Structures are given as structure tokens and as C-alpha cells.
C-alpha positions as CSV (number, residue, x, y, z in Angstrom):
1,M,-11.1,-8.9,10.6
2,S,-11.0,-5.1,10.9
3,V,-10.6,-3.2,7.6
4,V,-8.9,0.2,8.1
5,V,-9.5,2.8,5.4
6,I,-8.6,6.5,5.7
7,T,-10.2,9.5,4.0
8,P,-9.2,13.2,4.1
9,D,-12.7,14.4,3.5
10,H,-16.0,12.6,2.9
11,H,-17.6,9.3,2.0
12,E,-17.2,9.8,-1.8
13,T,-13.5,9.4,-1.5
14,I,-13.8,5.9,-0.2
15,S,-17.1,4.8,-1.7
16,A,-15.5,2.7,-4.4
17,V,-13.3,0.6,-2.1
18,L,-16.2,0.3,0.4
19,R,-18.3,-1.1,-2.4
20,H,-15.7,-3.8,-3.1
21,V,-15.4,-4.6,0.6
22,H,-19.2,-4.8,0.9
23,A,-19.2,-7.4,-1.9
24,Q,-17.0,-9.8,0.1
25,S,-18.6,-13.2,0.9
26,V,-17.7,-12.8,4.6
27,K,-18.8,-9.2,5.1
28,E,-20.6,-10.2,8.3
29,Q,-17.1,-11.0,9.8
30,L,-15.7,-7.6,8.9
31,E,-15.5,-4.4,11.0
32,I,-15.0,-1.3,9.0
33,V,-12.8,1.3,10.7
34,I,-12.8,4.6,8.9
35,V,-10.2,7.2,9.9
36,A,-11.6,10.6,9.0
37,P,-11.1,14.3,10.0
38,A,-14.2,14.3,12.3
39,P,-16.6,11.8,13.8
40,D,-19.5,13.3,11.8
41,A,-17.6,13.4,8.5
42,L,-19.5,10.3,7.1
43,P,-23.1,9.2,7.4
44,L,-22.9,5.6,8.6
45,H,-26.2,4.4,7.2
46,G,-27.6,3.1,3.9
47,P,-26.9,0.0,1.8
48,A,-23.1,0.6,1.7
49,F,-22.9,-0.3,5.4
50,N,-25.5,-3.0,5.7
51,G,-24.4,-6.4,6.7
52,F,-21.0,-5.6,8.2
53,H,-20.2,-6.8,11.7
54,G,-19.6,-3.2,12.7
55,V,-18.7,0.2,11.3
56,R,-17.0,3.0,13.2
57,V,-15.4,6.4,12.4
58,V,-12.1,7.3,14.2
59,P,-11.7,11.1,14.3
60,F,-8.1,12.1,13.4
61,G,-8.1,15.7,12.3
62,A,-5.9,16.4,9.2
63,V,-5.7,12.8,7.9
64,A,-3.7,13.8,4.9
65,S,-0.9,15.3,7.0
66,S,0.2,11.9,8.2
67,T,-1.3,8.9,6.6
68,A,1.0,6.6,8.7
69,A,-0.3,8.0,11.9
70,A,-3.9,7.8,10.6
71,R,-3.4,4.1,10.0
72,A,-1.9,3.6,13.4
73,A,-5.0,5.3,14.9
74,G,-7.1,2.8,13.0
75,V,-5.1,-0.1,14.3
76,R,-5.5,1.0,17.9
77,A,-9.3,1.6,17.4
78,A,-9.9,-1.8,15.7
79,R,-11.5,-4.6,17.7
80,A,-10.8,-7.7,15.6
81,P,-7.6,-9.8,16.0
82,I,-6.7,-9.2,12.3
83,V,-6.3,-5.7,10.8
84,A,-6.3,-5.2,7.0
85,F,-5.4,-1.9,5.3
86,V,-7.1,-0.8,2.1
87,E,-6.7,2.3,0.0
88,D,-9.3,4.4,-1.8
89,H,-7.7,3.5,-5.1
90,S,-7.1,-0.3,-4.6
91,F,-10.1,-2.6,-5.0
92,P,-10.3,-6.0,-3.2
93,Q,-11.7,-8.6,-5.5
94,P,-14.1,-11.4,-4.6
95,G,-12.6,-13.8,-2.1
96,W,-10.1,-11.3,-0.8
97,A,-11.4,-11.1,2.8
98,A,-12.1,-14.9,3.1
99,A,-8.6,-15.7,1.9
100,L,-6.9,-13.3,4.3
101,I,-8.9,-14.5,7.3
102,A,-8.2,-18.2,6.4
103,A,-4.5,-17.5,6.1
104,H,-4.3,-15.8,9.4
105,R,-5.4,-19.0,11.1
106,G,-1.8,-19.9,10.6
107,L,1.1,-18.3,12.6
108,W,1.8,-15.6,10.0
109,A,2.3,-12.2,11.4
110,A,1.2,-10.6,8.2
111,V,-0.5,-11.8,5.0
112,G,-0.6,-9.8,1.8
113,P,-2.6,-10.0,-1.4
114,A,-1.5,-10.4,-5.0
115,I,-1.8,-7.0,-6.9
116,G,-3.2,-6.5,-10.3
117,N,-3.5,-3.4,-12.5
118,A,-6.9,-1.6,-12.4
119,N,-6.0,0.8,-15.3
120,P,-3.8,-1.4,-17.5
121,C,-4.1,0.5,-20.8
122,N,-1.5,3.1,-19.8
123,A,2.3,2.7,-20.0
124,V,2.9,5.0,-17.1
125,S,0.4,3.1,-15.0
126,W,2.3,-0.1,-15.7
127,A,5.6,1.5,-14.9
128,N,4.3,2.7,-11.5
129,L,2.8,-0.7,-10.8
130,L,6.0,-2.5,-11.6
131,I,8.0,-0.2,-9.4
132,E,5.7,-0.5,-6.4
133,Y,4.3,-4.0,-6.7
134,S,6.2,-6.3,-9.1
135,P,7.2,-8.8,-6.4
136,W,3.5,-9.5,-5.7
137,M,2.0,-8.9,-9.2
138,E,-0.6,-11.4,-10.4
139,P,-0.3,-14.2,-11.2
140,A,1.5,-15.2,-8.1
141,A,2.1,-18.3,-6.0
142,A,1.4,-18.6,-2.3
143,A,4.7,-18.4,-0.5
144,P,6.6,-17.0,2.5
145,V,8.1,-13.7,1.6
146,E,10.5,-11.1,3.0
147,H,8.0,-8.2,2.6
148,L,4.5,-7.5,1.4
149,P,2.5,-4.8,-0.5
150,G,2.5,-1.6,1.6
151,H,-0.9,-0.1,2.5
152,N,-2.7,-3.2,1.2
153,S,-1.7,-6.0,3.6
154,S,-3.1,-7.5,6.8
155,Y,-1.6,-8.1,10.2
156,K,-2.3,-9.7,13.5
157,R,-3.3,-6.7,15.5
158,K,-1.6,-7.8,18.7
159,I,1.8,-7.8,16.9
160,L,1.3,-4.3,15.6
161,L,0.3,-3.0,19.0
162,G,3.5,-4.4,20.3
163,Y,5.3,-1.5,18.6
164,G,3.7,0.9,20.9
165,A,4.5,4.6,20.2
166,T,6.8,3.6,17.3
167,L,3.9,2.1,15.3
168,E,3.4,5.4,13.3
169,T,7.1,5.4,12.4
170,M,7.1,1.8,11.3
171,L,4.0,2.4,9.1
172,E,5.7,5.2,7.2
173,S,7.5,2.7,5.0
174,E,6.0,-0.8,5.5
175,S,9.0,-2.6,4.0
176,I,10.9,-1.5,7.0
177,L,8.2,-2.9,9.2
178,H,8.2,-6.2,7.3
179,W,12.0,-6.5,7.6
180,D,11.8,-5.8,11.3
181,L,9.1,-8.5,11.8
182,R,11.3,-11.0,9.9
183,A,14.3,-10.0,12.1
184,K,12.1,-10.7,15.2
185,G,11.4,-14.2,13.9
186,F,7.9,-13.6,12.5
187,D,6.9,-15.0,9.1
188,L,5.0,-13.2,6.3
189,L,2.8,-14.9,3.6
190,L,1.8,-13.8,0.1
191,E,-1.7,-15.2,-0.5
192,P,-2.7,-14.9,-4.2
193,A,-6.3,-16.0,-3.4
194,A,-6.6,-12.5,-2.0
195,L,-6.3,-10.1,-5.0
196,A,-6.5,-6.3,-5.1
197,L,-6.6,-4.2,-8.3
198,H,-4.6,-1.0,-7.9
199,V,-5.2,2.2,-9.7
200,N,-1.9,3.8,-10.7
201,F,-0.8,7.3,-11.6
202,T,-0.9,7.9,-15.4
203,T,1.1,11.1,-16.0
204,I,4.8,11.4,-16.0
205,T,4.8,14.7,-14.0
206,A,2.7,13.3,-11.1
207,S,4.5,10.0,-11.2
208,A,8.0,11.6,-11.0
209,R,7.0,13.5,-7.9
210,L,5.4,10.3,-6.4
211,R,8.5,8.2,-7.1
212,F,10.9,10.9,-5.6
213,H,8.7,11.1,-2.5
214,G,8.5,7.3,-2.1
215,G,12.3,6.9,-2.5
216,R,13.1,9.7,0.0
217,M,10.6,8.4,2.6
218,F,11.9,4.8,2.2
219,A,15.6,5.9,2.6
220,A,14.9,8.2,5.5
221,A,13.0,5.4,7.4
222,R,15.7,2.8,6.5
223,A,18.6,5.0,7.7
224,R,16.9,6.5,10.8
225,R,19.5,4.9,13.1
226,W,22.5,4.8,10.7
227,S,25.8,6.5,11.2
228,S,26.7,9.5,8.9
229,G,29.3,7.4,7.2
230,R,26.8,4.6,6.3
231,R,24.3,7.2,5.0
232,I,26.9,8.8,2.7
233,A,28.0,5.4,1.4
234,Y,24.4,4.4,0.5
235,A,23.8,7.8,-1.1
236,A,26.9,7.4,-3.2
237,A,25.6,4.0,-4.4
238,A,22.1,5.4,-5.2
239,P,22.9,5.9,-9.0
240,L,23.2,2.1,-9.2
241,I,19.7,1.5,-7.8
242,P,17.8,1.9,-11.1
243,L,20.0,-0.8,-12.7
244,V,19.6,-3.2,-9.8
245,R,15.9,-2.7,-9.6
246,L,15.3,-2.8,-13.4
247,R,17.1,-6.2,-13.5
248,R,14.8,-7.5,-10.8
249,I,11.7,-6.2,-12.3
250,L,12.5,-7.6,-15.8
251,A,13.1,-11.0,-14.2
252,Q,9.7,-10.8,-12.4
253,I,8.0,-9.8,-15.7
254,R,9.5,-12.7,-17.5
255,R,8.2,-15.2,-14.9
256,R,4.7,-13.8,-14.6
257,R,3.5,-12.2,-17.8
258,N,2.7,-13.7,-21.1
259,S,1.0,-10.7,-22.7
260,P,3.0,-7.7,-23.9
261,L,3.0,-4.4,-22.0
262,P,1.9,-1.1,-23.6
263,A,4.4,0.7,-25.8
264,N,6.7,3.1,-23.8
265,T,6.3,1.1,-20.6
266,F,10.1,0.5,-20.3
267,P,11.2,4.1,-21.1
268,A,8.8,5.3,-18.4
269,L,10.0,2.6,-16.0
270,A,13.6,3.7,-16.5
271,L,12.8,7.4,-16.0
272,L,10.7,6.8,-12.9
273,L,13.3,4.4,-11.4
274,G,15.8,7.3,-11.8
275,C,13.4,9.6,-9.9
276,D,13.1,7.0,-7.1
277,A,16.9,6.7,-6.9
278,A,17.2,10.5,-6.6
279,G,14.7,10.4,-3.8
280,E,16.7,7.7,-2.0
281,M,19.9,9.7,-2.3
282,A,18.1,12.7,-0.8
283,G,16.7,10.6,2.0
284,Y,20.0,9.1,2.9
285,L,21.7,12.4,3.0
286,L,19.0,14.8,4.3
287,G,16.3,12.6,5.9
288,A,12.6,12.9,5.1
289,G,12.6,16.7,5.3
290,A,9.4,18.3,4.0
291,E,8.4,15.1,2.2
292,A,7.2,13.7,5.5
293,Q,4.3,16.1,5.4
294,R,3.4,15.3,1.8
295,G,2.2,11.7,2.0
296,G,-1.4,12.6,1.8
297,E,-0.8,14.7,-1.4
298,F,0.1,11.5,-3.2
299,E,-2.2,9.1,-1.3
300,F,-5.3,11.1,-2.4
301,H,-3.9,12.6,-5.6
302,G,-6.4,13.5,-8.3
303,D,-4.4,11.9,-11.0
304,R,-5.9,8.6,-9.9
305,R,-9.4,9.7,-9.1
306,A,-9.8,11.7,-12.3
307,L,-9.2,8.7,-14.5
308,G,-12.9,7.8,-14.6
309,V,-11.9,4.2,-13.9
310,A,-15.0,2.2,-13.2
311,P,-13.8,0.4,-10.1
312,H,-13.9,-3.3,-11.1
313,E,-16.9,-4.9,-9.6
314,G,-15.7,-8.3,-10.5
315,R,-12.6,-10.3,-11.2
316,R,-10.7,-9.0,-14.2
317,R,-9.4,-11.7,-16.6
């Protein structure tokens, strides 16, 4: 399996996630593909890189200007039949790689992990996790699904390459990619034996901007080929989105969580769902606009890296 990770600058940005990938029991079966600004941006030596099947850097220039295009470059450079995406703030737990590789022995086009919270003591962190990852939140059951966790899932590389020049566009909002795969007759699997702990934004200001950005990018990608009338109709319905999503999230919480969430999680959740809906309205009416160039600002935002979270070296219970 090729593990694709992108960095806008240097090794320190991705050192934590690489440490978790290096701890995998099947690291000798893993190729690490690092998409970075320049081929000499990272020193590919030392204990962090020992034992992998291979390590390579793919030069991409300004990685943060288009994280979707950077991931597509990583896919094209990968040599293994399976490609997995990881983020600098999402930490694969023991057994993650082995579970994904084993699952891909089946006919699944894509296999995704269960997602846990790496900074669970903050209400805003929980609100962000619930908005982005509640359908796949641990504990989860292995099952075919309609879509998978974006930026954290794995794919059969041949299927991704079949998108040709449109791969970058499909990776801008991976839910669109997953729905397209399902429409083409492919199946997707959620594999809870693969677990990643995700570090989430913890401040309302940064989170509100993130949610608006995510909503706008999703709507713009979804409506790319729609008529003007359909765009306007969906924009008009956007104020209902928080209510629909809140109902789904609450149902998922009831099914999967026994312990209480931090105080103020639900007010933060309601506020951030409203920001997401405002972004969707803008995306349906105006397209991606300047938001298309701001993905890296949120992907590598200091709100996550400044937390001082000691990336979990083992399975959190």
C-alpha cells in the first residue's frame, strides 16, 4: 500500500503522522509518498524512515494552494495497487494498515477507517468531529457505506487513475467521488479495525471559517454540472440543512456513544452547522470562488498544531 501525505514545508509538519505509520505492524509493505514543495524539502534518512518498503518525495511547488491536486500527484506517483491518504493531524492507530490491506483483498473500490477524537476534552473539537465524521465515528461496525471519511480513506489506485485529468476535481470533495464510484457500480467499505484519531479545531472563530469553507467547496463540487434553476432551488433550501444534519448527528450519537459529551458541545454544533449551511448556500449560488485557493489554510491551520496534543502513540480507550 502507498501512503500519501502532503506537507507545505518541512518534515516537522508530518513527523507525528509518520511516526504512527512507522509503528504499523506491516510497515515493510508500505511505500511512503510525500508530496512536498521541492524534492529536497525533506531528509529521507534516519529512524523515521527505516523499515518501509520505500520512501519518495514528489515535488509539487505550492502544496497548500491546492491540496486536492497535491493528493492527485501523490496517487499518480504511487507504485502500490492500494493508495491510502493520511493527514498531518490524523493519526493511524495500531492495526490500521494491516486492516486496510486485508480489506482491499475484496472487490471494494475504497475502504475507510473508523474515526476517533484525538483531542476529546474540548466541546468545539467534538462539534467539528461530529460534523465531519459522525457517520464513521468509533465504535463502528464493518459495513458497506455510501461514502467514507475524506482525506483519510484508501482506494484501489487503478480506479482512481481511471478519472484521468478530472481526478483533482473529484478529490476536492471526496463525498462527490464516493457517490460517483457508487453510481458506477463500485462498493465502499467502512473497516473499523482500521482506526485513525483526528485532531480537530478548538476555537469557534477558526471553526466557523473552516465550516463555511467546507460547505462552500462541497456545494460547488456537487453543483458543478447543475442548471441555474437547480442551484437556486438548493440554495433556497440551505437554511434547512442544519436541522436535517443535526437530526442525523443526534441519531448517530445515540447509537454509538455511552459517555456524555463536554458541556456546550451542542450549542457549538448548532452554530457551526449554520456556518456550514451558509457556505453551501454560497457554493450553490456563486461556486467555489476564492475558497478554492484556501484549502491549505485550513488543512495546515495552526489551531490544530498549537494544541500541544501528544499524538497518541497507542490505542486510546
